[in-house]
Each structure stands twice: as C-alpha cells, then as structure tokens.
N, C-alpha and C positions, 0 to 999 in steps of 0.2 A: 527908593521910596518903599515905605512899609504901610500896609493896610491891615489893621488889627481890629477884629470884631470881638464883642463881648456881650454877655447878657442872656444867652440862650439857657435853656433848661427844660425841666418837666413842669407842666402846669395842667390843672384840671380844666375840662370844658367850661367855658364861661369866664375863665380867668384872664389875666393880663400879664404881659411881659414888656420890657423895654430893652431893645437892642441898641448898642452903640458901635460906632466904627470910626476909628481915628486914623488919619492919614498923616504921615510924617516923612521928612527927608528933603530931597532937592526939589523944592516946590516954588514956582513963580506965582501960580494961582491954580485953584481948583475950580473947574467948571461944573458940569453935572455930576451929581452923586446919586447912587441908586441902590436899592435892595432887590435882589433876586432870590428865588428859592428853588430847590430841587427835591422833590419827594421820591421815594424809592420807586424805580421803574418808570419814572416820568422825566420829561425833558425839563431843563432849567427854564424858569419863567420870570419875567419882570414883575415885581410886586408894586414898587413905587419908585418914582424918580423926582428929584428936586433940582431946580436950576440954582445958580449962584445968587440969583435975585429972590429966591424963595418960592417960585412957582412950582407947584406939585401936581403930579398926576398919579393915578392909581389903577391897578388891575381891578376889573369889575367886582370880583368876589370879595375884595377887602375894603371896598369903598364904605365909608361910614364906621368902619371898625379899626382901621389902621391909620396912623398919622406919621408922616415923614417930616422931619425938620432938620436944620443944620445950624451949626455955629461956625461961621466963616473964620472967626479969629482963632479957633482951635482946629480948623480943618476936620471937623467931626460931624457925622451925620447920625441921626437917631431914627429908630422906628418904634413907635409906641403901638402896641397891639392889644386890643380889647376884645371882649366877647369871643375868645378863641374857640375854634372848633377842631375836632380831630383831623379834619382835612387840611388844616393849616400846618400839620406836622411835616417838617422838611428840614433840610440843611439850608440856612439862610446865608447868602453871600452879599457882601458889600462890594461895590466898585466905584471908582472915582476917575474922572477925566482930568488928568494932571498936565498942566502946561509947565515945562521946564524953562521956557523962554518965550519970546514973541513968536517963535517959529516951530518949536518942538513940543509935541504933546503925545501922550500915551494913556491908554486906559489900564488901570491897575485893579487887581482883584484881591480880596482877602481870602483867608483860608477856610472860612465858613464857620458857622456856629449852629449847633443842633437845637431845634425847637420841637418838643414833643408834647402834644396835647392828648391827655389820656386820663381816665379815671382809675 
C-alpha cells in the first residue's frame, strides 16, 4: 500500500492551501483517514479525521479554518486550510486505516508534506 501526500508549500499568513493524500495498492476498503502534523520540537498531533461515512472531527485550533473531506472512489483524502497562521507551520502527515480483507487491517502513513506559513 502506498500513501502519497501532495500540496504543501510556502504561504503567507491569512492564505490558504489544499493538501491531498492518495492511498493505493492492496485495498479491500479504507476506514478512517486522518491528517496529523508535527512542528519542530513538538510532538505529532492529530489535526482532523474523517470516517468512511464522512463524519469529521477537528483539533480545536483548526476548527472553522480547516476542512477535511474524502473521495471514497479514489481512496483520497483532502485537507483544505484557510486563514493560515504561522503556528500552522509543520510537516503534515496523512494516515489511513486500510482493510486488506474482512480480517486484516493496518494503519499506513505517508511521507509527509511541509507547510510553511510565513511572510
């Protein structure tokens, strides 16, 4: 299974970015998909998570600014980020809970994509 993120970059405060994460390979179904981030010197934290049915939850600091969504046909999850702040600067990681059969599942992580918010 491959998990590939894209869409990171440098943006000014107040700007926006859209991250994408595509999951491919030996997949029976994909359950939860999520975005995490890790800033320098800090622990990795959960930013947003979405179930296969589309129910989403967010970390408090991003509520109202970030939107997580997914395309189940493409096994792809998105993170739309608005009103970005310097404190959003981090490496953003996608993960996916992948079922290979009715009995076998594993969580896979992407390699991360850098988001830098700076003027």
